[in-house]
Every structure is written in C-alpha cells, then in structure tokens.
PyMOL CGO cylinders between C-alpha atoms (Angstrom):
from pymol import cmd
from pymol.cgo import CYLINDER

trace = [
    CYLINDER, -2.02, -16.04, -2.38, -0.08, -12.79, -2.24, 0.3, 1, 1, 1, 1, 1, 1,
    CYLINDER, -0.08, -12.79, -2.24, -0.54, -9.72, -0.15, 0.3, 1, 1, 1, 1, 1, 1,
    CYLINDER, -0.54, -9.72, -0.15, -1.23, -7.72, -3.31, 0.3, 1, 1, 1, 1, 1, 1,
    CYLINDER, -1.23, -7.72, -3.31, -4.31, -9.88, -4.05, 0.3, 1, 1, 1, 1, 1, 1,
    CYLINDER, -4.31, -9.88, -4.05, -5.50, -10.28, -0.48, 0.3, 1, 1, 1, 1, 1, 1,
    CYLINDER, -5.50, -10.28, -0.48, -5.20, -8.48, 2.81, 0.3, 1, 1, 1, 1, 1, 1,
    CYLINDER, -5.20, -8.48, 2.81, -4.13, -10.76, 5.64, 0.3, 1, 1, 1, 1, 1, 1,
    CYLINDER, -4.13, -10.76, 5.64, -5.76, -10.31, 9.05, 0.3, 1, 1, 1, 1, 1, 1,
    CYLINDER, -5.76, -10.31, 9.05, -4.03, -11.87, 12.07, 0.3, 1, 1, 1, 1, 1, 1,
    CYLINDER, -4.03, -11.87, 12.07, -6.02, -12.01, 15.31, 0.3, 1, 1, 1, 1, 1, 1,
    CYLINDER, -6.02, -12.01, 15.31, -6.02, -13.51, 18.81, 0.3, 1, 1, 1, 1, 1, 1,
    CYLINDER, -6.02, -13.51, 18.81, -7.60, -16.92, 18.34, 0.3, 1, 1, 1, 1, 1, 1,
    CYLINDER, -7.60, -16.92, 18.34, -8.36, -17.29, 22.05, 0.3, 1, 1, 1, 1, 1, 1,
    CYLINDER, -8.36, -17.29, 22.05, -10.44, -14.11, 22.20, 0.3, 1, 1, 1, 1, 1, 1,
    CYLINDER, -10.44, -14.11, 22.20, -14.16, -14.31, 21.57, 0.3, 1, 1, 1, 1, 1, 1,
    CYLINDER, -14.16, -14.31, 21.57, -14.23, -10.61, 20.67, 0.3, 1, 1, 1, 1, 1, 1,
    CYLINDER, -14.23, -10.61, 20.67, -11.52, -11.07, 18.03, 0.3, 1, 1, 1, 1, 1, 1,
    CYLINDER, -11.52, -11.07, 18.03, -13.16, -14.18, 16.59, 0.3, 1, 1, 1, 1, 1, 1,
    CYLINDER, -13.16, -14.18, 16.59, -16.45, -12.28, 16.38, 0.3, 1, 1, 1, 1, 1, 1,
    CYLINDER, -16.45, -12.28, 16.38, -14.69, -9.44, 14.56, 0.3, 1, 1, 1, 1, 1, 1,
    CYLINDER, -14.69, -9.44, 14.56, -13.25, -11.89, 12.03, 0.3, 1, 1, 1, 1, 1, 1,
    CYLINDER, -13.25, -11.89, 12.03, -16.70, -13.38, 11.40, 0.3, 1, 1, 1, 1, 1, 1,
    CYLINDER, -16.70, -13.38, 11.40, -18.05, -9.83, 10.95, 0.3, 1, 1, 1, 1, 1, 1,
    CYLINDER, -18.05, -9.83, 10.95, -15.29, -8.99, 8.45, 0.3, 1, 1, 1, 1, 1, 1,
    CYLINDER, -15.29, -8.99, 8.45, -15.89, -12.18, 6.46, 0.3, 1, 1, 1, 1, 1, 1,
    CYLINDER, -15.89, -12.18, 6.46, -19.64, -11.57, 6.39, 0.3, 1, 1, 1, 1, 1, 1,
    CYLINDER, -19.64, -11.57, 6.39, -19.26, -8.01, 5.09, 0.3, 1, 1, 1, 1, 1, 1,
    CYLINDER, -19.26, -8.01, 5.09, -16.32, -8.63, 2.74, 0.3, 1, 1, 1, 1, 1, 1,
    CYLINDER, -16.32, -8.63, 2.74, -18.34, -9.45, -0.37, 0.3, 1, 1, 1, 1, 1, 1,
    CYLINDER, -18.34, -9.45, -0.37, -15.23, -9.45, -2.58, 0.3, 1, 1, 1, 1, 1, 1,
    CYLINDER, -15.23, -9.45, -2.58, -13.47, -12.06, -0.41, 0.3, 1, 1, 1, 1, 1, 1,
    CYLINDER, -13.47, -12.06, -0.41, -10.42, -9.80, -0.16, 0.3, 1, 1, 1, 1, 1, 1,
    CYLINDER, -10.42, -9.80, -0.16, -9.33, -10.75, 3.35, 0.3, 1, 1, 1, 1, 1, 1,
    CYLINDER, -9.33, -10.75, 3.35, -7.59, -13.92, 4.50, 0.3, 1, 1, 1, 1, 1, 1,
    CYLINDER, -7.59, -13.92, 4.50, -7.31, -14.77, 8.19, 0.3, 1, 1, 1, 1, 1, 1,
    CYLINDER, -7.31, -14.77, 8.19, -5.18, -16.61, 10.72, 0.3, 1, 1, 1, 1, 1, 1,
    CYLINDER, -5.18, -16.61, 10.72, -5.12, -16.74, 14.50, 0.3, 1, 1, 1, 1, 1, 1,
    CYLINDER, -5.12, -16.74, 14.50, -1.83, -15.23, 15.63, 0.3, 1, 1, 1, 1, 1, 1,
    CYLINDER, -1.83, -15.23, 15.63, -1.12, -18.43, 17.56, 0.3, 1, 1, 1, 1, 1, 1,
    CYLINDER, -1.12, -18.43, 17.56, -0.86, -20.50, 14.38, 0.3, 1, 1, 1, 1, 1, 1,
    CYLINDER, -0.86, -20.50, 14.38, 2.55, -21.26, 12.85, 0.3, 1, 1, 1, 1, 1, 1,
    CYLINDER, 2.55, -21.26, 12.85, 1.26, -19.82, 9.55, 0.3, 1, 1, 1, 1, 1, 1,
    CYLINDER, 1.26, -19.82, 9.55, 0.71, -16.45, 11.23, 0.3, 1, 1, 1, 1, 1, 1,
    CYLINDER, 0.71, -16.45, 11.23, 4.12, -16.57, 12.87, 0.3, 1, 1, 1, 1, 1, 1,
    CYLINDER, 4.12, -16.57, 12.87, 5.70, -17.16, 9.45, 0.3, 1, 1, 1, 1, 1, 1,
    CYLINDER, 5.70, -17.16, 9.45, 3.80, -14.21, 7.94, 0.3, 1, 1, 1, 1, 1, 1,
    CYLINDER, 3.80, -14.21, 7.94, 4.89, -11.95, 10.82, 0.3, 1, 1, 1, 1, 1, 1,
    CYLINDER, 4.89, -11.95, 10.82, 8.49, -13.15, 10.58, 0.3, 1, 1, 1, 1, 1, 1,
    CYLINDER, 8.49, -13.15, 10.58, 8.52, -12.36, 6.86, 0.3, 1, 1, 1, 1, 1, 1,
    CYLINDER, 8.52, -12.36, 6.86, 7.78, -8.76, 7.88, 0.3, 1, 1, 1, 1, 1, 1,
    CYLINDER, 7.78, -8.76, 7.88, 10.36, -8.70, 10.68, 0.3, 1, 1, 1, 1, 1, 1,
    CYLINDER, 10.36, -8.70, 10.68, 7.76, -9.01, 13.46, 0.3, 1, 1, 1, 1, 1, 1,
    CYLINDER, 7.76, -9.01, 13.46, 6.86, -11.45, 16.22, 0.3, 1, 1, 1, 1, 1, 1,
    CYLINDER, 6.86, -11.45, 16.22, 3.51, -12.15, 17.82, 0.3, 1, 1, 1, 1, 1, 1,
    CYLINDER, 3.51, -12.15, 17.82, 4.84, -10.76, 21.09, 0.3, 1, 1, 1, 1, 1, 1,
    CYLINDER, 4.84, -10.76, 21.09, 5.84, -7.50, 19.39, 0.3, 1, 1, 1, 1, 1, 1,
    CYLINDER, 5.84, -7.50, 19.39, 2.45, -6.93, 17.78, 0.3, 1, 1, 1, 1, 1, 1,
    CYLINDER, 2.45, -6.93, 17.78, -0.02, -8.03, 20.50, 0.3, 1, 1, 1, 1, 1, 1,
    CYLINDER, -0.02, -8.03, 20.50, -2.93, -6.60, 18.51, 0.3, 1, 1, 1, 1, 1, 1,
    CYLINDER, -2.93, -6.60, 18.51, -5.00, -7.05, 15.41, 0.3, 1, 1, 1, 1, 1, 1,
    CYLINDER, -5.00, -7.05, 15.41, -2.64, -7.05, 12.44, 0.3, 1, 1, 1, 1, 1, 1,
    CYLINDER, -2.64, -7.05, 12.44, -3.42, -6.22, 8.82, 0.3, 1, 1, 1, 1, 1, 1,
    CYLINDER, -3.42, -6.22, 8.82, -0.83, -6.96, 6.16, 0.3, 1, 1, 1, 1, 1, 1,
    CYLINDER, -0.83, -6.96, 6.16, -1.68, -5.35, 2.87, 0.3, 1, 1, 1, 1, 1, 1,
    CYLINDER, -1.68, -5.35, 2.87, 0.49, -4.70, -0.18, 0.3, 1, 1, 1, 1, 1, 1,
    CYLINDER, 0.49, -4.70, -0.18, 3.63, -5.42, 1.83, 0.3, 1, 1, 1, 1, 1, 1,
    CYLINDER, 3.63, -5.42, 1.83, 2.74, -2.94, 4.61, 0.3, 1, 1, 1, 1, 1, 1,
    CYLINDER, 2.74, -2.94, 4.61, 1.87, -3.90, 8.19, 0.3, 1, 1, 1, 1, 1, 1,
    CYLINDER, 1.87, -3.90, 8.19, -0.87, -2.06, 10.08, 0.3, 1, 1, 1, 1, 1, 1,
    CYLINDER, -0.87, -2.06, 10.08, -1.56, -2.47, 13.79, 0.3, 1, 1, 1, 1, 1, 1,
    CYLINDER, -1.56, -2.47, 13.79, -4.29, -1.56, 16.25, 0.3, 1, 1, 1, 1, 1, 1,
    CYLINDER, -4.29, -1.56, 16.25, -6.66, 1.19, 15.08, 0.3, 1, 1, 1, 1, 1, 1,
    CYLINDER, -6.66, 1.19, 15.08, -4.95, 1.58, 11.72, 0.3, 1, 1, 1, 1, 1, 1,
    CYLINDER, -4.95, 1.58, 11.72, -5.58, -2.10, 10.98, 0.3, 1, 1, 1, 1, 1, 1,
    CYLINDER, -5.58, -2.10, 10.98, -9.18, -1.94, 12.16, 0.3, 1, 1, 1, 1, 1, 1,
    CYLINDER, -9.18, -1.94, 12.16, -10.06, 1.17, 10.17, 0.3, 1, 1, 1, 1, 1, 1,
    CYLINDER, -10.06, 1.17, 10.17, -8.29, 0.02, 7.01, 0.3, 1, 1, 1, 1, 1, 1,
    CYLINDER, -8.29, 0.02, 7.01, -10.22, -3.23, 7.21, 0.3, 1, 1, 1, 1, 1, 1,
    CYLINDER, -10.22, -3.23, 7.21, -13.50, -1.33, 7.63, 0.3, 1, 1, 1, 1, 1, 1,
    CYLINDER, -13.50, -1.33, 7.63, -12.61, 0.81, 4.60, 0.3, 1, 1, 1, 1, 1, 1,
    CYLINDER, -12.61, 0.81, 4.60, -12.78, -2.33, 2.41, 0.3, 1, 1, 1, 1, 1, 1,
    CYLINDER, -12.78, -2.33, 2.41, -16.15, -3.48, 3.72, 0.3, 1, 1, 1, 1, 1, 1,
    CYLINDER, -16.15, -3.48, 3.72, -19.54, -2.52, 2.36, 0.3, 1, 1, 1, 1, 1, 1,
    CYLINDER, -19.54, -2.52, 2.36, -21.77, 0.37, 3.26, 0.3, 1, 1, 1, 1, 1, 1,
    CYLINDER, -21.77, 0.37, 3.26, -21.95, 1.80, 5.95, 0.3, 1, 1, 1, 1, 1, 1,
    CYLINDER, -21.95, 1.80, 5.95, -18.80, 0.24, 7.47, 0.3, 1, 1, 1, 1, 1, 1,
    CYLINDER, -18.80, 0.24, 7.47, -16.46, 1.85, 4.96, 0.3, 1, 1, 1, 1, 1, 1,
    CYLINDER, -16.46, 1.85, 4.96, -17.36, 5.25, 6.42, 0.3, 1, 1, 1, 1, 1, 1,
    CYLINDER, -17.36, 5.25, 6.42, -15.16, 4.37, 9.40, 0.3, 1, 1, 1, 1, 1, 1,
    CYLINDER, -15.16, 4.37, 9.40, -12.16, 5.09, 7.17, 0.3, 1, 1, 1, 1, 1, 1,
    CYLINDER, -12.16, 5.09, 7.17, -12.80, 8.78, 7.80, 0.3, 1, 1, 1, 1, 1, 1,
    CYLINDER, -12.80, 8.78, 7.80, -11.51, 8.18, 11.33, 0.3, 1, 1, 1, 1, 1, 1,
    CYLINDER, -11.51, 8.18, 11.33, -8.03, 7.63, 9.86, 0.3, 1, 1, 1, 1, 1, 1,
    CYLINDER, -8.03, 7.63, 9.86, -7.76, 11.42, 9.89, 0.3, 1, 1, 1, 1, 1, 1,
    CYLINDER, -7.76, 11.42, 9.89, -7.66, 11.34, 13.69, 0.3, 1, 1, 1, 1, 1, 1,
    CYLINDER, -7.66, 11.34, 13.69, -4.04, 11.23, 14.90, 0.3, 1, 1, 1, 1, 1, 1,
    CYLINDER, -4.04, 11.23, 14.90, -2.85, 7.67, 15.49, 0.3, 1, 1, 1, 1, 1, 1,
    CYLINDER, -2.85, 7.67, 15.49, -1.98, 8.16, 19.19, 0.3, 1, 1, 1, 1, 1, 1,
    CYLINDER, -1.98, 8.16, 19.19, -5.59, 9.21, 19.92, 0.3, 1, 1, 1, 1, 1, 1,
    CYLINDER, -5.59, 9.21, 19.92, -7.07, 6.36, 17.86, 0.3, 1, 1, 1, 1, 1, 1,
    CYLINDER, -7.07, 6.36, 17.86, -4.74, 3.83, 19.44, 0.3, 1, 1, 1, 1, 1, 1,
    CYLINDER, -4.74, 3.83, 19.44, -5.64, 5.05, 22.94, 0.3, 1, 1, 1, 1, 1, 1,
    CYLINDER, -5.64, 5.05, 22.94, -9.29, 4.17, 22.22, 0.3, 1, 1, 1, 1, 1, 1,
    CYLINDER, -9.29, 4.17, 22.22, -8.20, 0.86, 20.68, 0.3, 1, 1, 1, 1, 1, 1,
    CYLINDER, -8.20, 0.86, 20.68, -6.19, -0.01, 23.81, 0.3, 1, 1, 1, 1, 1, 1,
    CYLINDER, -6.19, -0.01, 23.81, -9.21, 0.65, 26.04, 0.3, 1, 1, 1, 1, 1, 1,
    CYLINDER, -9.21, 0.65, 26.04, -11.31, -1.83, 24.06, 0.3, 1, 1, 1, 1, 1, 1,
    CYLINDER, -11.31, -1.83, 24.06, -8.39, -4.29, 23.89, 0.3, 1, 1, 1, 1, 1, 1,
    CYLINDER, -8.39, -4.29, 23.89, -8.01, -4.15, 27.68, 0.3, 1, 1, 1, 1, 1, 1,
    CYLINDER, -8.01, -4.15, 27.68, -11.62, -5.23, 28.25, 0.3, 1, 1, 1, 1, 1, 1,
    CYLINDER, -11.62, -5.23, 28.25, -12.18, -7.44, 25.20, 0.3, 1, 1, 1, 1, 1, 1,
    CYLINDER, -12.18, -7.44, 25.20, -12.12, -10.69, 27.18, 0.3, 1, 1, 1, 1, 1, 1,
    CYLINDER, -12.12, -10.69, 27.18, -14.75, -9.29, 29.56, 0.3, 1, 1, 1, 1, 1, 1,
    CYLINDER, -14.75, -9.29, 29.56, -16.88, -8.21, 26.58, 0.3, 1, 1, 1, 1, 1, 1,
    CYLINDER, -16.88, -8.21, 26.58, -16.90, -11.51, 24.70, 0.3, 1, 1, 1, 1, 1, 1,
    CYLINDER, -16.90, -11.51, 24.70, -15.04, -14.10, 26.71, 0.3, 1, 1, 1, 1, 1, 1,
    CYLINDER, -15.04, -14.10, 26.71, -11.91, -16.14, 26.27, 0.3, 1, 1, 1, 1, 1, 1,
    CYLINDER, -11.91, -16.14, 26.27, -11.26, -19.68, 25.19, 0.3, 1, 1, 1, 1, 1, 1,
    CYLINDER, -11.26, -19.68, 25.19, -8.29, -22.01, 25.42, 0.3, 1, 1, 1, 1, 1, 1,
    CYLINDER, -8.29, -22.01, 25.42, -8.42, -22.91, 21.73, 0.3, 1, 1, 1, 1, 1, 1,
    CYLINDER, -8.42, -22.91, 21.73, -9.53, -21.46, 18.44, 0.3, 1, 1, 1, 1, 1, 1,
    CYLINDER, -9.53, -21.46, 18.44, -13.09, -22.40, 17.58, 0.3, 1, 1, 1, 1, 1, 1,
    CYLINDER, -13.09, -22.40, 17.58, -13.84, -24.42, 14.47, 0.3, 1, 1, 1, 1, 1, 1,
    CYLINDER, -13.84, -24.42, 14.47, -14.80, -21.84, 11.86, 0.3, 1, 1, 1, 1, 1, 1,
    CYLINDER, -14.80, -21.84, 11.86, -17.89, -22.19, 9.68, 0.3, 1, 1, 1, 1, 1, 1,
    CYLINDER, -17.89, -22.19, 9.68, -17.22, -23.58, 6.16, 0.3, 1, 1, 1, 1, 1, 1,
    CYLINDER, -17.22, -23.58, 6.16, -17.51, -20.20, 4.42, 0.3, 1, 1, 1, 1, 1, 1,
    CYLINDER, -17.51, -20.20, 4.42, -14.77, -18.78, 6.66, 0.3, 1, 1, 1, 1, 1, 1,
    CYLINDER, -14.77, -18.78, 6.66, -12.64, -21.95, 6.71, 0.3, 1, 1, 1, 1, 1, 1,
    CYLINDER, -12.64, -21.95, 6.71, -11.74, -21.51, 3.02, 0.3, 1, 1, 1, 1, 1, 1,
    CYLINDER, -11.74, -21.51, 3.02, -10.33, -18.04, 3.78, 0.3, 1, 1, 1, 1, 1, 1,
    CYLINDER, -10.33, -18.04, 3.78, -7.96, -19.10, 6.53, 0.3, 1, 1, 1, 1, 1, 1,
    CYLINDER, -7.96, -19.10, 6.53, -4.23, -19.21, 5.90, 0.3, 1, 1, 1, 1, 1, 1,
    CYLINDER, -4.23, -19.21, 5.90, -3.03, -22.82, 6.03, 0.3, 1, 1, 1, 1, 1, 1,
    CYLINDER, -3.03, -22.82, 6.03, -6.62, -24.01, 5.74, 0.3, 1, 1, 1, 1, 1, 1,
    CYLINDER, -6.62, -24.01, 5.74, -5.52, -27.57, 4.97, 0.3, 1, 1, 1, 1, 1, 1,
    CYLINDER, -5.52, -27.57, 4.97, -4.48, -27.83, 8.63, 0.3, 1, 1, 1, 1, 1, 1,
    CYLINDER, -4.48, -27.83, 8.63, -7.90, -26.79, 9.98, 0.3, 1, 1, 1, 1, 1, 1,
    CYLINDER, -7.90, -26.79, 9.98, -9.98, -29.51, 11.63, 0.3, 1, 1, 1, 1, 1, 1,
    CYLINDER, -9.98, -29.51, 11.63, -13.39, -29.98, 10.03, 0.3, 1, 1, 1, 1, 1, 1,
    CYLINDER, -13.39, -29.98, 10.03, -15.08, -31.28, 13.15, 0.3, 1, 1, 1, 1, 1, 1,
    CYLINDER, -15.08, -31.28, 13.15, -14.95, -30.32, 16.80, 0.3, 1, 1, 1, 1, 1, 1,
    CYLINDER, -14.95, -30.32, 16.80, -11.55, -31.80, 17.53, 0.3, 1, 1, 1, 1, 1, 1,
    CYLINDER, -11.55, -31.80, 17.53, -8.55, -30.19, 19.23, 0.3, 1, 1, 1, 1, 1, 1,
    CYLINDER, -8.55, -30.19, 19.23, -5.67, -28.87, 17.15, 0.3, 1, 1, 1, 1, 1, 1,
    CYLINDER, -5.67, -28.87, 17.15, -2.36, -30.63, 17.88, 0.3, 1, 1, 1, 1, 1, 1,
]
cmd.load_cgo(trace, "trace")
C-alpha cells in the first residue's frame, strides 16, 4: 500500500461522529481508494511520524494523499471530491478561503461528541471496512477489547 495508490484517512476512533464519517466514506468510495486508521492506533502514529506530524499536532481528520497531508476542511472536501455523485460536488467549496472553511469545521468539531456520542474504544468495524484499515491484521474480529 502506498499513498500514491490509496488515500489514507486518519480519524478519532473514540468519536461516534468520526466513525460514522468513515463508514460513510467507505460506503460511497466505490473504487476502494481510501484506507483508514483511528489516530489512536500505532499504525496511524507511524504514518503521521513519517510526515513529520504527531497526533497532538493534528487533532483533526487527516488525509494523506500522494505524499501531501491535508487537515480539517481541506481533508474533508478532498475526500468528498473522490466520492460518487452528488458528494463530489462538495469539492467546489475548496474555492472558499481555508480560514473560513476551517472556522466552520472547528464549529462542527467542537460539538461532534454531542452530535454522535463518544466511546472509550474503537468499535469493531464491519467486514467490508475491516479490510481497508491500516494494520488490519491487528483488528479483533469479535467484540473484544484491543490490548
């Protein structure tokens, strides 16, 4: 797996909103372009470190694509641009200046746990998503806690 063949999406694995977004991406990504990892996983930390970043420094949805790192609204809109109709239309919002887009992103990020809840552990993903997770050999296949 290389970032030229797949985009990598890192997300907060303890956030119901983020986990829902990942399921949405996987459902609408017919080409199977995206790979995923909760930012709490060591695999995600290694990917961030390879790009000179830490989880604490990013604190948002992260898209790594073709060697470039995109955060917040840029990550979200670039992801949408690769999804099917009508979601790819969201890419037009990339024309809005980043500070304005990121202000809206931060509002949603501030209330995301109230919107969809929070958990203490990443949920067990469905089989169709499990195969697209980075380090998928480490993923439990039944409802059991991760070490």
